[in-house]
N, C-alpha and C positions, 0 to 999 in steps of 0.2 A: 208607740204601739208595743204592747207586751204579748208574748206568746207563753201561756202558762199551762202546765199539766195540773189538772184539778181533779179532786176526788172528794166524796162525802162518805164518812163512816159513822157507824153507831156502835159504840163499844168496840169490839174487834171485828164486827161485820161490815163489809163494804156495801153501802147502800147504793151508791152510784159509782161505777168504775171510772178509772182515769180517762180523761178526754183532754185534748188540747183546746184551749179557749183563747181567742184573740180579743184583747180589750185595751182601751186607752189607759195610760198610767195615771191620769188625773182623776180617776174614779176611786171609790172606796171598795173594800172587801164585801160590803153589803150588796153592792150592785153586781159584783162578780157572783156572789152566792145566789142571788135572785135569778140571774141569767142562766147559771149552771143548773139550778134545781127547778127552773120554770115555776117557782113559787109554790111547789108542792109540799114543802116542809115549813114549819113555823120557824122564824128566825130567832126565837128565844132559846137560850141555853146552847148556843153554838160557840165552840172554841175553835179559833183559827190557828193553824200551824203552817210554817213555811220551811223550806230547805232548798239546797242547791241541786242535789241529785239524789238518786235512790239509795246510795250508801251513807249519806249524811244523816245525822239525827234531826228529828223534827224540833223546831223552835217555836214556842208559843208567841203569838202576836199579842202584846199587852192590851191594846185597845180593841182587839177582836174585830168584829164586823165594822166598827166605826173608823178603823185605821185606813190610811190612804195606800193605794197600790204602788205609789211612788217608791216605797221602801223596797219593793221587789227589784226595781231597776237599780236603785242606789246600792243595795247589798248583793246584787247578782243572784238572787233567788229566782227559781222558775217552777217550783212545785208548791202547790197549795192544798192543804187538807182541811176540810170543814168537818169537825167532829161534833156530832149531835150528842148532847149530854143526856145519858140514859140512866146511869147508876150513880147514886149518891156515894161519896166517899165513906159516909157513915155505914152504908150497906156492906162495904168491904171490911172484913175483920181487920182491926187496927194493927195486929201483929204482922200483917202482910202489906200494909199500906206503903211503908218506906221502900220495900223491894219493888212493889208495883210502880211507884213513881220513878225509881231509877231505871227500870226496864223501859218504861214509856219514853224516856228521854233519849234512849239509845237508837241508833240506826238499825236497819235490818241485819240479821245474822251476826250480831256482835256478842261476844262471849261475856257472861257475867258470872263471877265467882260468888255464889250465895253463902259461902262459909261464914262470912262475918254477920249474916242475918240469922244464922241458925242458933238455937239454944245449945248450951254446953252439955246438958244431960242427954245421953244417947237415945232414950225413949222419947223425950220431948222433941229431939231432932227428927226422929223417924216420923212422929205424928205431924210435925210442921210440914215436912215434905209431902207426906201422904195427903194432907188436907189443904195443900197449897191453893190459895185463891188469888187469882190475878184477873185483870180486865183485858188481857191480851194473850195471844197464843204464844207458847214457848216450847222448846224442846229441852229435855233434861238428859244430860250425858253423865255417865259415871266414870 
């Protein structure tokens, strides 16, 4: 028996808040998703992420909804996030894509030095930060 903290997000917006779900470990993420969402969302374009606790970074499950929940027990994970795919990577300006990917892989409240992502020219650097496009919320500190 697994006790999992489960949530559903769409972009940066939390669609279904965290709830603890009890489920047998011999099932798939698809069944957990259906139980948690009561079938109200289409199960296409869902990315599955797992982690051990709130400060760890999210790790994508390679087989997504078709993967077995047994990995949760084996790896000691107890948090599951189902992320509904809403924005194509093509919609995000490609100059911000690498930074966006790095930030999404980090846990909450982790510092990221964006200096290596900034252009060298001072005016381009200013415009880069002013027009920053990401698929998650961030705080900028100077």
